[in-house]
C-alpha positions as CSV (number, residue, x, y, z in Angstrom):
1,E,24.1,-6.9,-16.4
2,F,25.7,-9.8,-14.7
3,Y,22.4,-11.0,-13.3
4,L,20.8,-10.8,-16.8
5,L,23.6,-12.9,-18.3
6,Y,23.6,-15.4,-15.5
7,G,19.8,-15.7,-15.5
8,D,19.8,-16.2,-19.3
9,Y,22.5,-18.9,-18.9
10,E,20.5,-20.7,-16.3
11,E,17.3,-20.5,-18.5
12,T,19.2,-22.0,-21.4
13,H,21.4,-24.5,-19.8
14,G,20.3,-24.9,-16.2
15,L,17.1,-25.1,-14.1
16,T,14.3,-22.6,-14.4
17,K,14.0,-22.4,-10.6
18,R,17.6,-21.4,-10.3
19,A,17.2,-18.8,-13.0
20,L,14.2,-17.3,-11.1
21,R,16.3,-17.2,-7.9
22,V,19.0,-15.2,-9.9
23,Y,16.3,-12.7,-10.9
24,E,15.1,-12.5,-7.4
25,R,18.6,-11.7,-6.2
26,M,18.9,-9.2,-8.9
27,C,15.9,-7.3,-7.6
28,S,17.4,-7.0,-4.2
29,S,20.9,-6.1,-5.4
30,V,20.4,-3.5,-8.1
31,P,20.4,0.3,-7.3
32,P,17.0,1.8,-6.5
33,S,16.9,3.5,-10.0
34,E,16.8,0.1,-11.6
35,K,14.5,-1.8,-9.2
36,Y,11.3,-1.2,-11.2
37,T,12.8,-2.6,-14.4
38,A,14.3,-5.5,-12.5
39,Y,11.0,-6.4,-10.8
40,R,9.2,-6.1,-14.2
41,L,11.6,-8.6,-15.7
42,Y,11.3,-11.0,-12.8
43,I,7.5,-10.9,-12.9
44,A,7.6,-11.5,-16.7
45,K,9.9,-14.5,-16.3
46,A,7.9,-16.0,-13.4
47,I,4.6,-15.7,-15.4
48,H,6.3,-17.3,-18.4
49,Y,7.7,-20.3,-16.5
50,L,5.3,-20.8,-13.6
51,G,2.0,-19.2,-14.6
52,V,0.2,-16.0,-13.8
53,P,-0.7,-16.8,-10.1
54,S,3.0,-17.3,-9.3
55,A,3.6,-13.6,-9.8
56,R,1.5,-12.6,-6.7
57,P,4.3,-12.7,-4.1
58,I,6.7,-11.0,-6.5
59,Y,4.2,-8.1,-7.1
60,E,3.8,-7.8,-3.3
61,A,7.6,-7.7,-2.8
62,A,7.9,-5.1,-5.6
63,I,5.3,-2.9,-4.0
64,A,7.1,-3.1,-0.7
65,A,10.6,-2.4,-2.2
66,L,9.7,0.5,-4.6
67,D,9.1,4.1,-3.8
68,D,5.5,5.4,-3.9
69,G,5.3,6.5,-7.6
70,L,6.6,3.2,-9.0
71,A,4.8,1.1,-6.4
72,S,1.5,2.6,-7.5
73,R,2.4,1.7,-11.1
74,I,3.1,-1.9,-10.0
75,C,-0.2,-1.9,-8.2
76,L,-2.0,-1.0,-11.5
77,E,-0.2,-3.9,-13.2
78,Y,-1.0,-6.2,-10.4
79,A,-4.7,-5.2,-10.4
80,K,-4.8,-5.7,-14.2
81,M,-3.4,-9.2,-13.8
82,E,-6.0,-10.0,-11.1
83,T,-8.7,-8.7,-13.3
84,G,-7.5,-11.0,-16.1
85,L,-7.9,-13.9,-13.7
86,R,-11.4,-12.6,-12.8
87,E,-10.3,-12.0,-9.2
88,L,-12.2,-8.7,-9.1
89,D,-12.2,-8.3,-5.3
90,R,-8.5,-9.0,-5.1
91,A,-7.9,-6.4,-7.9
92,R,-10.1,-3.9,-6.1
93,T,-8.1,-4.4,-2.8
94,V,-4.8,-3.9,-4.7
95,L,-6.2,-0.7,-6.2
96,V,-7.3,0.6,-2.7
97,Y,-3.8,-0.1,-1.4
98,G,-2.1,1.5,-4.3
99,A,-4.3,4.6,-4.0
100,Q,-2.5,5.5,-0.8
101,M,0.6,6.1,-2.9
102,A,-1.0,7.9,-5.8
103,D,-1.7,11.6,-5.5
104,P,-4.8,12.3,-7.6
105,R,-3.2,15.6,-8.8
106,R,0.1,14.1,-9.8
107,D,-1.0,10.7,-10.9
108,P,-4.3,11.0,-12.8
109,D,-3.6,7.9,-14.8
110,Y,-3.9,5.8,-11.7
111,W,-7.3,7.2,-10.9
112,K,-8.5,7.0,-14.4
113,A,-7.6,3.3,-14.5
114,W,-9.4,2.7,-11.2
115,H,-12.4,4.7,-12.5
116,E,-12.5,2.5,-15.6
117,F,-12.2,-0.6,-13.5
118,E,-15.2,0.4,-11.4
119,V,-17.3,1.3,-14.4
120,S,-16.6,-2.0,-16.0
121,H,-16.7,-4.3,-13.0
122,G,-18.1,-2.5,-10.0
123,N,-21.5,-1.3,-8.8
124,E,-22.7,1.9,-7.3
125,E,-21.3,1.0,-3.8
126,T,-17.8,0.2,-5.0
127,F,-17.8,3.3,-7.2
128,R,-18.7,5.5,-4.2
129,E,-16.0,3.8,-2.2
130,M,-13.5,4.7,-4.9
131,L,-14.6,8.3,-4.7
132,R,-14.4,8.3,-0.9
133,V,-10.8,6.9,-1.1
134,K,-9.9,9.5,-3.7
135,R,-11.1,12.3,-1.5
136,S,-9.2,11.0,1.6
137,V,-6.0,10.5,-0.4
138,Q,-6.3,14.0,-1.9
139,A,-6.7,15.4,1.6
140,A,-3.7,13.4,2.9
141,F,-1.5,14.7,0.1
142,S,-2.6,18.3,0.4
143,T,-1.4,18.6,4.0
């Protein structure tokens, strides 16, 4: 809570860059159970103050810091952001990376979102690649 108050104070009375550094420190200091929420807040603040592309390194740090289930959720959000920027190849790469952490039997929402992405923005080749990755991930999780 200290970081939230300090960050809010810096946003109101100080410099935006300093507030973002406070949120960055918050992400590395909070317990693992709160990291997902902390990174979501930091991403939202960075997008608000610096623009959407500024969130890329924060998404990447969040993916590295979070456990697999939450990291795959962040990957979906990151891919959605990239799709909004019309960076479809980048979004697809994020989805491929996040797929390594998303068991198709336990996380069907991830695979449904990727399926919808490929139907909307892909072609036959990219759709087949998605299915190939899904099979390999399913095999990796089944062992």
